[in-house]
C-alpha positions in Angstrom: 12.4 6.0 -9.0 9.4 5.5 -11.2 6.7 8.0 -12.2 3.7 7.1 -14.3 2.4 9.8 -16.7 -1.4 9.6 -16.6 -4.3 11.6 -17.9 -7.6 11.6 -19.7 -7.5 10.7 -23.4 -6.2 13.6 -25.5 -4.4 15.4 -22.7 -1.0 15.0 -24.4 0.6 12.4 -22.1 2.9 11.1 -24.9 4.1 14.6 -25.7 5.1 15.1 -22.1 6.7 11.6 -22.1 8.7 12.5 -25.2 9.8 15.8 -23.7 11.1 14.2 -20.6 12.8 11.1 -22.1 13.8 12.3 -25.5 11.7 9.6 -27.1 9.8 10.0 -30.3 6.7 8.1 -29.8 3.7 8.9 -32.1 1.1 11.1 -30.5 -2.6 11.3 -30.8 -3.3 7.6 -30.3 -6.3 7.7 -27.9 -6.0 4.1 -26.7 -8.9 2.5 -24.7 -6.8 -0.5 -23.7 -4.0 -0.5 -21.2 -0.6 0.1 -22.8 2.6 1.4 -21.1 5.7 2.7 -22.7 8.7 3.3 -20.4 11.8 5.4 -20.8 14.7 6.4 -18.6 15.6 10.1 -18.3 18.8 11.6 -16.9 18.1 14.3 -14.3 19.5 17.6 -15.7 22.2 18.7 -13.2 24.4 21.8 -13.7 26.1 21.0 -10.4 27.2 17.6 -11.6 28.4 19.2 -14.8 30.6 21.6 -12.8 32.1 18.6 -10.9 32.7 16.8 -14.3 34.6 19.9 -15.6 36.8 19.9 -12.5 37.6 16.2 -12.4 37.4 15.3 -16.2 36.6 11.7 -15.2 36.6 8.6 -17.4 33.0 8.1 -16.7 30.0 10.3 -15.7 26.7 9.1 -14.4 23.6 11.2 -13.9 20.8 10.4 -11.5 17.8 8.9 -13.4 14.1 8.7 -13.2 12.0 6.1 -15.1 8.8 7.4 -16.7 5.9 5.5 -18.0 3.5 6.7 -20.7 0.3 5.1 -19.3 -2.6 4.7 -21.7 -6.0 3.1 -20.8 -7.9 5.7 -18.7 -11.5 6.2 -20.0 -12.9 9.5 -21.2 -14.7 9.6 -17.8 -11.6 8.8 -15.9 -12.6 5.2 -15.4 -9.9 2.7 -14.6 -10.0 -1.0 -15.5 -8.9 -3.6 -13.0 -5.8 -4.2 -15.1 -4.9 -0.5 -15.2 -5.3 -0.2 -11.4 -2.9 -3.1 -10.9 -0.4 -1.4 -13.3 -0.7 2.0 -11.5 -0.1 0.3 -8.2 3.5 -0.5 -9.3 4.6 3.2 -9.7 6.1 5.4 -7.0 3.9 8.4 -8.0 2.1 10.1 -10.9 2.4 13.0 -13.3 -1.2 13.9 -14.2 -1.3 15.6 -17.5 -4.2 18.1 -17.9 -5.3 19.4 -21.3 -5.0 23.2 -21.3 -5.0 23.7 -25.0 -7.7 23.9 -27.7 -8.0 20.6 -29.5 -9.3 20.7 -33.2 -10.4 17.1 -32.9 -13.0 18.0 -30.2 -15.4 20.9 -29.7 -15.0 20.6 -25.9 -13.0 23.4 -24.3 -10.2 22.5 -22.0 -11.3 22.0 -18.4 -8.1 21.1 -16.4 -9.7 21.8 -13.0 -12.6 19.4 -13.8 -10.2 16.8 -15.1 -8.3 16.8 -11.8 -11.6 16.2 -9.9 -12.6 13.4 -12.3 -9.3 11.5 -11.8 -9.2 12.0 -8.1 -12.7 10.7 -7.7 -11.8 7.5 -9.6 -8.7 7.0 -7.4 -10.8 7.4 -4.3 -13.4 4.9 -5.6 -10.9 2.2 -6.4 -9.2 2.6 -3.1 -12.5 2.4 -1.2 -13.3 -0.9 -3.0 -9.9 -2.4 -2.1 -10.1 -1.3 1.5 -13.7 -2.6 1.9 -12.6 -6.0 0.6 -9.7 -6.1 3.0 -11.9 -5.1 6.0 -14.1 -8.0 5.2 -11.1 -10.4 5.3 -9.9 -8.9 8.6 -13.4 -9.4 10.1 -13.2 -13.1 9.0 -9.8 -13.4 10.5 -11.0 -11.9 13.8 -13.9 -14.3 13.9 -11.9 -17.5 13.4 -8.9 -16.3 15.4 -6.5 -16.8 12.5 -4.0 -14.1 13.5 -2.5 -12.4 16.5 -5.2 -10.4 18.1 -3.2 -7.2 18.9 -1.7 -7.1 15.4 -5.1 -7.6 13.8 -6.7 -4.8 15.9 -4.0 -2.4 14.9 -4.6 -3.2 11.2 -8.3 -2.9 11.6 -7.9 0.5 13.2 -5.6 1.7 10.3 -8.0 0.6 7.6 -11.0 2.0 9.4 -9.2 5.4 9.6 -8.4 5.2 5.9 -12.1 4.4 5.2 -13.2 7.6 7.0 -10.7 9.6 5.0 -12.0 8.2 1.7 -15.6 8.7 2.7 -14.8 12.4 3.4 -13.3 12.5 -0.2 -9.8 13.0 1.1 -7.0 11.2 -0.8 -4.8 8.9 1.3 -1.6 10.7 0.3 -2.6 13.4 2.8 -3.0 11.1 5.8 -0.5 11.2 8.6 0.8 7.6 9.1 3.6 6.0 11.1 6.5 4.3 9.2 5.2 0.9 10.2 1.7 1.7 8.8 3.2 3.0 5.5 5.2 -0.2 5.2 2.1 -2.2 5.8 0.1 -0.4 3.1 2.8 -0.9 0.4 1.3 -4.2 -0.8 -2.3 -2.9 -1.2 -1.9 -0.8 -4.3 -3.8 2.2 -2.9 -3.4 4.7 -5.7 -4.7 7.8 -3.9 -1.9 7.3 -1.4 0.8 8.0 -4.1 2.2 11.5 -4.7 0.6 13.3 -7.6 2.0 16.2 -9.7 -0.4 18.2 -11.9 1.0 19.3 -15.2 -0.9 21.7 -17.5 -0.1 21.0 -21.1 -0.4 24.5 -22.5 -1.2 25.9 -25.9 1.9 27.7 -27.2 1.8 31.3 -26.0 -0.9 30.8 -23.5 -0.7 31.1 -19.7 -1.6 28.4 -17.2 -5.2 28.3 -16.0 -5.9 28.7 -12.3 -6.3 25.5 -10.3 -8.1 25.3 -7.0 -6.2 22.1 -6.0 -3.5 22.3 -3.3 -1.5 19.6 -5.2 1.9 20.6 -6.6 1.6 21.7 -10.2 3.7 22.7 -13.2 2.9 24.0 -16.7 4.7 23.7 -20.0 4.2 23.8 -23.7 4.2 20.0 -24.2 4.3 19.9 -28.0 7.1 22.5 -28.2 9.2 20.7 -25.5 8.8 17.4 -27.2 10.0 18.8 -30.5 13.0 20.5 -28.8 13.9 17.2 -27.1 14.6 15.8 -30.6 17.2 18.4 -31.4 20.9 18.3 -30.5 21.4 20.0 -27.1 23.3 23.0 -28.6 20.5 23.6 -31.2 17.8 23.4 -28.5 19.8 25.9 -26.4 20.1 28.2 -29.4 16.3 28.0 -30.1 15.4 28.9 -26.5 17.9 31.8 -26.5 16.5 33.2 -29.8 12.9 33.1 -28.6 13.9 34.3 -25.0 12.7 31.1 -23.3 14.5 31.4 -19.9 14.3 27.8 -18.8 13.9 24.5 -20.5 10.4 23.3 -19.6 11.4 19.7 -19.4 14.2 20.5 -17.0 11.8 22.5 -14.7 9.4 19.6 -14.9 12.1 17.2 -13.9 13.0 19.3 -10.9 9.3 19.2 -9.9 9.3 15.4 -10.2 12.3 15.1 -7.9 10.6 17.3 -5.4 7.4 15.3 -5.7 9.3 12.1 -4.9 11.0 13.7 -1.9 14.5 13.1 -3.3 17.8 15.0 -2.9 21.0 14.6 -4.9 24.4 13.8 -3.5 27.6 13.2 -5.4 30.7 11.0 -5.4 33.8 12.2 -7.2 37.1 10.6 -8.4 39.3 10.5 -11.5 37.5 7.4 -12.6 33.9 8.5 -12.1 31.8 11.5 -11.1 28.3 10.4 -10.2 25.0 11.8 -9.0 22.8 9.7 -6.6 19.3 10.0 -5.3 18.5 9.7 -1.6 15.1 10.3 0.2 15.1 13.7 1.9 15.8 13.1 5.6 17.7 9.8 4.8 20.9 9.2 6.6 24.5 9.1 5.3 24.5 5.4 6.2 21.6 4.9 3.7 23.6 6.9 1.2 26.5 4.6 1.7 24.3 1.6 1.1 23.0 3.2 -2.1 26.5 3.4 -3.4 27.4 -0.2 -2.3 26.2 -2.5 0.4 29.8 -3.1 1.6 30.1 0.7 2.4 27.1 0.5 4.7 28.2 -2.8 6.3 31.7 -1.5 7.1 30.8 2.2 7.6 33.4 4.2 9.7 32.6 7.8 8.8 31.7 10.1 6.0 33.6 13.2 4.7 31.2 15.8 3.5 31.4 19.1 1.6 29.0 21.2 -0.5 29.7 20.9 -4.2 30.4 24.6 -4.8 32.9 24.7 -1.9 34.7 21.7 -3.4 34.8 23.4 -6.8 36.3 26.5 -5.2 39.0 24.5 -3.3 39.9 22.4 -6.3 39.1 18.8 -5.2 38.7 16.4 -2.3 42.5 16.3 -1.6 42.7 20.1 -1.5 39.6 20.4 0.7 41.0 17.7 3.1 44.4 19.6 3.3 42.6 22.8 4.0 40.5 21.2 6.8 37.2 21.9 5.0 35.8 18.4 4.9 33.3 17.8 7.6 33.4 14.4 9.3 29.9 13.0 10.0 28.6 9.8 11.6 26.1 7.3 10.3 23.0 9.2 11.6 23.9 12.4 9.6 21.2 13.5 7.2 22.8 14.8 3.9 21.4 17.9 2.3 21.0 18.4 -1.5 24.2 19.1 -3.4 26.7 17.6 -1.0 29.7 15.6 -2.1 30.2 12.6 0.1 33.3 10.4 0.6 32.6 7.2 2.6 35.3 5.7 4.8 34.7 2.1 5.4 36.3 -1.2 6.2 35.1 -4.8 5.5 
């Protein structure tokens, strides 16, 4: 999964990127041209760590999210054609909002206004793309270049999207059928992508109220970026000393997982204990294919148990002997935190 970290110049995007990925990129470079730094972050997972302690495997693998520190948005939120093309490649966005006083500018922080500026630019760019596509569809209809029924369905879809944009409604809120979502994947409509608002706070200050109904999070970006550079035990000690209950970067990572609609499931053995991501509502057959295509191709059944029940019983063998492993078919939809063992034959 890939999330682009976006925001107006000076919002602190790089600090948030450093906090999430443990990178140490220089901050304060207000670039006007498109530049993207990427980093991969392990998803913090106490449940996985409990399973690791039980199995003591030779290898451990955390679920991961790829983040991009995306520079190039104008002071007014404007997006170049190159930047729009880059944004279209991400699964969603973390929009960083400046909620701190900046000594380099006399302007006070206005996170609510910043959201509106970015959303307006997303809507404008999507409208331009949709209008261009509607013109091509009209040409195709005139010359009979495509199947008529298919073309009419596509026209209806893009006309509905046009009405939503004209009403200043981002496309991420539209109710679409699976086939329609699949059709839209190649058009780079950025207001259709999930968006998480992150207030980058001044240390000791509270988040500002936001009228938006978008998911939101708040953290001290500069502090979290600095703590991400420390050894884990030192960072834990610092938070304990200053009574910081939760690591801000871990809370933000959880918010990112929720934004992307992902759950975690686990596979366990003496050789490897691993966390995997699966779209919420996905089937155990999809989970099998995520592990290996052969497992999906030769799927017989899945043995399933919640991670904490497995810990209490002492392992898969013990859970099987106690009759505590549930047997599920290929249409079963796993829930977050389940350990899954796939039975297959190829």
